[in-house]
C-alpha positions as MATLAB code, in Angstrom:
seq = 'MTIHTPHSGAVASNERGRQHLARGELREAALAFAEAVERDPAFAIAHSNLAVALWQAGHGDEALHHFRQATALEPDNPRSHNNLGRALQEHGVAAEALTVLERAAALSPDDAEIRFNRALALLQNGQFTQGWAEYEWRGRLPRFQSRARPFAQPRWDGGALDGRTILIHAEQGLGDTLQFVRFVHLVRERGGRVILEVQPALKGLLAGLEGPQVLIARGEPLPPFDCHAPLLSLPHLLGSGGTFPGAEGYLKTPESTLPRTPGRPVVGLAWAGASLGRLDQVRSLPLDRLWGLVMPRAWDWVALQVGEPAKVLEKHSLAARIQIPPLPDFSATAAVIAGLDLVISIDGVVAHLAGALGRPVWTVLAHGAEWRWGTNGETSPWYASMRLFRQGPERAWGPVLAHLGAALDRRFERLHGA';
ca = [
     -25.184   51.978   35.184;
     -26.441   55.292   37.774;
     -28.080   53.464   40.690;
     -31.460   55.500   41.549;
     -31.674   56.080   45.773;
     -34.967   56.635   46.025;
     -36.637   59.838   48.268;
     -36.906   58.900   51.844;
     -40.388   59.845   51.823;
     -40.964   57.892   48.608;
     -39.291   54.839   50.688;
     -41.617   55.060   53.597;
     -44.860   55.489   51.897;
     -44.082   52.488   49.867;
     -43.253   50.112   52.884;
     -47.036   51.504   54.350;
     -48.085   50.423   50.816;
     -46.371   46.824   50.937;
     -48.136   46.626   54.435;
     -51.481   47.010   53.215;
     -50.841   45.048   50.510;
     -49.800   42.035   52.194;
     -53.360   42.233   54.276;
     -55.750   42.507   51.114;
     -56.180   46.326   51.814;
     -55.971   47.055   47.777;
     -57.041   50.763   47.972;
     -55.023   51.678   51.110;
     -51.846   50.375   49.155;
     -52.589   51.609   45.682;
     -53.225   55.007   47.873;
     -49.680   54.583   49.621;
     -48.290   53.431   46.790;
     -49.517   56.436   44.252;
     -47.840   58.775   47.341;
     -44.745   57.269   46.772;
     -44.610   57.652   43.024;
     -45.606   61.321   43.511;
     -43.223   62.027   46.295;
     -40.271   60.623   43.627;
     -41.418   59.484   40.107;
     -38.113   57.917   39.489;
     -39.123   55.290   42.066;
     -39.071   51.840   39.672;
     -40.285   49.368   42.743;
     -43.010   51.788   43.862;
     -44.358   51.893   40.225;
     -44.100   48.568   40.246;
     -46.285   47.502   43.596;
     -48.537   50.356   42.449;
     -49.094   48.240   39.468;
     -49.707   45.455   41.426;
     -52.493   46.752   43.523;
     -54.245   48.483   40.610;
     -54.145   45.382   38.698;
     -55.619   43.240   41.535;
     -58.444   45.850   42.129;
     -59.243   45.690   38.264;
     -57.797   48.761   36.913;
     -56.202   47.014   34.288;
     -55.497   50.349   31.917;
     -53.943   52.071   34.680;
     -51.733   49.134   35.987;
     -50.143   48.414   32.913;
     -49.598   52.141   32.369;
     -47.315   51.577   35.916;
     -45.853   48.518   35.243;
     -44.402   50.421   31.737;
     -43.152   53.026   33.929;
     -40.845   50.859   36.212;
     -39.706   48.846   32.934;
     -38.507   51.995   31.511;
     -37.077   53.000   34.676;
     -34.892   49.950   35.026;
     -34.649   48.505   31.844;
     -32.004   45.895   32.884;
     -34.494   44.379   35.417;
     -35.988   40.971   34.288;
     -38.566   41.367   37.144;
     -40.069   44.140   35.916;
     -40.503   42.405   32.285;
     -41.991   39.648   33.688;
     -44.106   41.893   35.705;
     -44.911   44.088   32.563;
     -45.629   41.045   30.606;
     -47.900   38.366   32.340;
     -50.415   41.497   32.741;
     -49.966   42.266   29.221;
     -50.902   38.383   28.771;
     -53.912   39.275   31.020;
     -55.031   41.934   29.468;
     -55.297   40.439   25.907;
     -52.134   42.079   24.390;
     -50.338   38.667   23.498;
     -48.060   39.415   20.914;
     -46.486   42.019   22.872;
     -46.449   39.785   26.027;
     -44.618   37.269   23.746;
     -42.321   39.915   23.234;
     -41.720   41.323   26.699;
     -41.317   38.173   28.178;
     -38.719   37.267   25.620;
     -36.474   40.288   26.815;
     -37.696   39.441   30.136;
     -36.060   35.707   29.544;
     -32.982   36.787   27.893;
     -31.997   38.566   30.974;
     -32.366   35.745   33.358;
     -32.743   32.395   31.490;
     -32.754   30.308   34.281;
     -35.693   32.344   36.243;
     -38.498   29.298   36.358;
     -41.147   32.089   36.542;
     -40.208   34.054   34.155;
     -39.901   30.668   31.408;
     -43.002   29.757   32.805;
     -45.160   32.598   31.583;
     -43.238   32.906   28.555;
     -44.285   29.611   27.756;
     -47.834   30.480   28.631;
     -47.229   33.607   26.037;
     -46.135   31.125   23.412;
     -48.832   28.839   23.646;
     -51.737   31.296   23.791;
     -49.863   33.206   20.386;
     -50.072   29.582   18.617;
     -46.517   28.512   18.489;
     -46.762   25.280   20.432;
     -43.817   23.218   19.569;
     -41.626   25.534   21.482;
     -44.096   26.707   24.259;
     -44.989   22.776   25.513;
     -41.282   22.640   25.710;
     -40.946   25.835   27.883;
     -44.007   24.300   29.613;
     -41.829   22.181   31.328;
     -40.551   25.220   33.560;
     -43.495   24.515   35.629;
     -41.708   21.968   37.140;
     -39.610   24.234   39.032;
     -42.142   26.259   40.284;
     -42.939   26.190   44.320;
     -46.830   26.005   43.482;
     -46.359   22.960   41.403;
     -43.220   21.064   43.115;
     -45.732   20.942   46.056;
     -47.764   18.567   43.918;
     -44.978   16.969   42.515;
     -44.978   13.030   42.881;
     -41.885   11.717   44.183;
     -41.667    8.490   42.237;
     -38.502    6.537   42.378;
     -39.032    5.564   38.655;
     -37.696    8.049   35.887;
     -39.902    9.939   34.227;
     -40.708    8.848   30.657;
     -38.436   11.087   28.002;
     -40.962   10.263   25.044;
     -38.804    7.403   23.288;
     -40.311    4.008   22.355;
     -41.869    1.964   25.696;
     -41.032   -1.178   24.223;
     -43.423   -3.155   26.620;
     -42.604   -1.590   29.356;
     -45.497   -0.214   31.472;
     -45.914    4.103   32.180;
     -47.762    5.894   35.045;
     -49.623    8.666   33.448;
     -50.533   11.171   36.433;
     -53.156   13.710   36.521;
     -51.704   17.211   37.803;
     -53.752   19.999   38.154;
     -57.351   21.033   37.897;
     -60.709   18.988   36.451;
     -60.878   20.999   33.308;
     -56.898   20.309   32.648;
     -57.583   16.667   32.847;
     -60.434   16.334   30.532;
     -58.811   18.315   27.891;
     -55.465   16.501   28.175;
     -56.491   12.961   28.265;
     -57.292   12.944   24.340;
     -53.026   12.042   24.133;
     -52.728    8.947   25.963;
     -54.083    6.918   23.627;
     -50.641    8.149   21.620;
     -49.124    6.822   24.649;
     -49.503    3.475   24.347;
     -49.017    3.527   20.518;
     -45.415    4.110   21.494;
     -45.714    0.344   22.776;
     -46.250    0.200   26.232;
     -48.758   -0.808   28.953;
     -50.516    2.667   30.177;
     -51.952    3.222   33.541;
     -53.764    6.585   33.979;
     -54.518    8.238   37.049;
     -57.186   10.688   37.159;
     -58.776   12.560   40.178;
     -61.341   10.543   41.619;
     -64.397   12.663   40.359;
     -63.200   11.661   37.349;
     -62.853    8.050   37.095;
     -66.378    6.905   36.606;
     -66.520    9.363   33.710;
     -63.042    8.246   31.449;
     -63.876    4.276   32.752;
     -64.350    3.918   28.278;
     -61.411    6.436   27.527;
     -59.599    4.902   24.028;
     -55.393    4.290   25.747;
     -55.167    3.591   29.309;
     -55.524   -0.412   29.526;
     -55.403    0.717   33.498;
     -57.642    3.402   35.302;
     -57.328    4.431   38.940;
     -58.427    7.349   40.960;
     -55.708    9.197   42.832;
     -55.566    7.736   46.076;
     -56.179    4.393   45.119;
     -53.113    1.634   45.519;
     -50.816    1.975   42.368;
     -49.733   -1.001   40.322;
     -46.304   -1.659   39.521;
     -44.654    0.865   36.704;
     -41.578    1.058   35.118;
     -41.786    5.279   34.719;
     -44.261    7.746   34.652;
     -45.151   11.268   32.931;
     -47.374   13.983   34.067;
     -50.682   14.315   31.812;
     -49.649   17.718   30.781;
     -46.169   17.060   29.599;
     -47.739   15.021   26.868;
     -47.623   16.954   24.131;
     -44.202   17.745   24.458;
     -43.147   14.603   24.819;
     -45.554   12.998   21.924;
     -43.912   16.252   19.790;
     -47.578   16.897   19.204;
     -47.148   20.560   17.996;
     -50.072   22.359   17.205;
     -51.561   18.501   16.465;
     -55.040   18.171   18.939;
     -56.058   15.013   18.663;
     -59.846   14.165   19.115;
     -60.941   17.246   18.460;
     -64.168   15.396   16.820;
     -64.540   14.060   20.808;
     -62.853   11.320   22.429;
     -65.181   10.397   25.576;
     -68.214    8.033   24.651;
     -72.110    9.849   24.871;
     -74.031    7.980   27.348;
     -77.331    7.848   26.943;
     -79.264   11.226   27.999;
     -81.196   11.318   31.046;
     -82.949   14.164   30.442;
     -87.033   14.417   29.806;
     -87.565   16.593   27.213;
     -90.593   18.874   25.557;
     -91.280   17.806   22.168;
     -90.637   20.655   19.499;
     -88.905   22.944   22.675;
     -85.433   23.803   22.547;
     -83.286   22.565   25.803;
     -80.293   24.522   26.640;
     -78.077   23.777   29.742;
     -75.875   26.658   31.626;
     -72.731   26.636   33.604;
     -72.058   29.803   34.196;
     -70.023   29.958   37.588;
     -66.059   28.624   38.812;
     -65.846   25.908   41.624;
     -64.463   28.488   44.166;
     -64.203   32.121   44.673;
     -60.304   32.116   43.768;
     -59.413   34.740   41.542;
     -59.511   33.092   38.192;
     -62.983   32.292   38.764;
     -64.029   35.096   40.050;
     -63.068   36.695   36.846;
     -64.366   34.571   34.324;
     -68.041   33.756   36.046;
     -70.938   35.170   34.775;
     -73.211   36.684   37.258;
     -76.186   35.495   38.265;
     -77.970   38.072   37.753;
     -77.064   38.739   34.071;
     -78.643   35.803   32.635;
     -81.824   36.820   33.054;
     -81.804   39.008   30.073;
     -80.922   35.619   28.347;
     -83.191   32.931   30.010;
     -86.961   35.067   30.527;
     -87.323   36.101   26.907;
     -86.639   32.751   25.678;
     -89.580   29.917   26.121;
     -87.241   27.690   26.058;
     -86.305   24.589   28.183;
     -83.035   25.675   30.161;
     -81.228   23.437   32.460;
     -78.429   23.822   34.949;
     -74.687   22.392   34.863;
     -73.790   23.943   38.086;
     -73.307   21.795   41.435;
     -72.954   22.868   44.544;
     -72.791   26.588   45.537;
     -73.766   28.398   42.634;
     -76.764   25.528   42.255;
     -77.738   26.207   45.953;
     -77.754   30.002   45.150;
     -79.829   29.377   41.971;
     -82.543   27.949   43.983;
     -83.210   30.776   46.096;
     -83.066   32.962   42.717;
     -86.112   34.237   40.485;
     -84.677   32.428   37.724;
     -84.898   28.908   39.637;
     -88.585   29.400   37.857;
     -87.111   29.214   34.551;
     -84.143   26.801   35.046;
     -84.443   23.092   35.832;
     -81.551   22.002   38.371;
     -81.213   18.515   37.559;
     -79.190   16.099   40.161;
     -75.755   15.902   39.395;
     -73.962   13.625   41.848;
     -70.834   12.589   39.707;
     -69.299   14.102   36.296;
     -70.856   10.234   34.286;
     -74.817   11.963   35.842;
     -73.549   15.804   34.158;
     -72.345   13.432   30.988;
     -75.649   12.214   30.736;
     -77.888   15.044   31.019;
     -75.555   17.170   28.196;
     -76.207   14.269   25.866;
     -79.932   15.121   25.797;
     -79.269   18.854   25.529;
     -79.107   20.914   22.117;
     -76.714   23.112   23.549;
     -74.862   23.784   26.043;
     -73.537   27.449   26.600;
     -70.799   27.638   29.764;
     -68.097   29.559   30.760;
     -64.364   28.749   30.877;
     -64.424   26.139   32.921;
     -64.882   21.975   33.114;
     -68.595   21.644   31.790;
     -66.793   23.461   28.291;
     -63.941   20.686   28.215;
     -66.724   18.226   29.200;
     -69.402   19.103   26.535;
     -66.415   19.104   23.743;
     -64.278   16.252   24.457;
     -68.336   14.526   23.922;
     -68.116   16.477   20.757;
     -71.469   17.539   22.439;
     -72.477   21.599   20.755;
     -71.022   24.538   23.165;
     -70.193   27.896   23.038;
     -67.882   29.208   25.367;
     -68.205   32.493   26.891;
     -64.523   34.004   27.618;
     -63.428   36.507   29.873;
     -60.844   39.209   27.919;
     -57.317   38.140   28.235;
     -59.032   34.279   28.705;
     -56.554   31.557   29.317;
     -53.355   30.473   26.667;
     -55.905   27.582   25.413;
     -58.038   29.454   23.660;
     -55.771   31.870   21.910;
     -56.546   35.315   21.196;
     -58.968   35.899   18.423;
     -61.640   33.813   16.868;
     -64.737   31.900   17.378;
     -63.512   28.425   16.624;
     -60.911   26.397   19.150;
     -57.972   23.280   17.699;
     -59.116   21.611   20.295;
     -62.822   20.967   20.066;
     -64.771   21.084   16.498;
     -68.296   21.333   18.575;
     -67.186   24.751   20.427;
     -67.928   28.164   19.656;
     -66.226   30.831   21.514;
     -67.731   33.851   22.711;
     -65.158   36.636   23.708;
     -65.278   39.191   26.114;
     -64.172   42.930   24.523;
     -61.033   45.214   26.129;
     -63.950   47.022   27.940;
     -64.410   43.931   30.287;
     -68.426   44.340   29.861;
     -70.357   41.027   30.155;
     -73.642   42.933   28.299;
     -72.237   42.871   24.629;
     -70.933   39.574   25.035;
     -74.727   38.128   26.466;
     -75.897   40.592   23.124;
     -74.062   38.674   20.648;
     -74.823   34.835   22.484;
     -78.679   35.800   22.315;
     -78.632   36.864   18.735;
     -76.348   33.747   17.998;
     -79.232   31.435   19.656;
     -82.623   33.183   18.349;
     -80.689   32.601   15.043;
     -79.682   29.012   15.744;
     -83.021   28.346   17.525;
     -85.269   29.737   14.664;
     -83.530   27.647   12.306;
     -83.363   24.492   14.043;
     -87.119   24.946   15.581;
     -88.574   27.268   14.542;
     -89.815   30.302   16.659;
];
């Protein structure tokens, strides 16, 4: 195999781009990497770096072109295949992403990052049995190892518990916990005593969950136990495949605390993520985009946001039309949701909460949404009460909101009259 020696000027431009990228200067980084590629079109690393800068700047189509170029120039480089596969997955091209990541895994079978990305692609494509097994590779990644629990007790292998006590511990976000606690009662059926440890914010909400004999919040003293399992390992350990228990709802619906105007629909809204991280920014709806949804419809609208998004709404002109109820905890949010005709939410914890309660929820998804929502269709096997509204490959919110608004009018014309 001939090893390409890159042009010295291209190497210098590539290094300059790397420095800009490390400082978050995406435009300058892309220009420097583009200069490196222009100087030496066969410089695979420069193509890959240019793709990363373009991807982070939101230029997905251009980024994919350069990811493909890097892979073509270095067909036996597993990292090039990994980068392309991950980008294809986030770009909503799930089937091709899986093919590319299969190639990456064949080239480097012990690379945890590649195997984890392959797991996400398998799950996104509905190949759950294999996907859950591959998902166990997350434990070898630094970002998961930093949150690992160094228990002396062994991890559960999925076998009969025979009266032993097992600790099941939440490991990722609040939405992940709400989505996966449905499996806990199946662990109890294996003949054990179940302790479930969750984030403190969810302890009150999950007090009536079927399955655990003991519910504790992370940070509270742990009772004695014999073995343990991370919550998101349960589908693999239980051999659940593509079976999702509790799709009709598995959390007890509390009494509604929401006052209602007779004869008027009441719709709850969650439009923003909890942080300013890249994922939340991608999947959040700008508050201004809700104007055309809310203002023409003389219904009762209720905000299901807390923290900074709620504070932003308080100062926005939409505050005159959207109620902002006090939501001190998730139990209070559940009590508000119980009184709503419909929840409209981005991909986030409110969508999972409404689905787990079995309440009608319409979930708005950015293009290339997370693996858990699959690749197409309006229904989800996770939640029977959920309808999905997907952003198209143009990544524009306008068509999604127009589709959603028309669906709203049809729904409430039928239920409540125009």
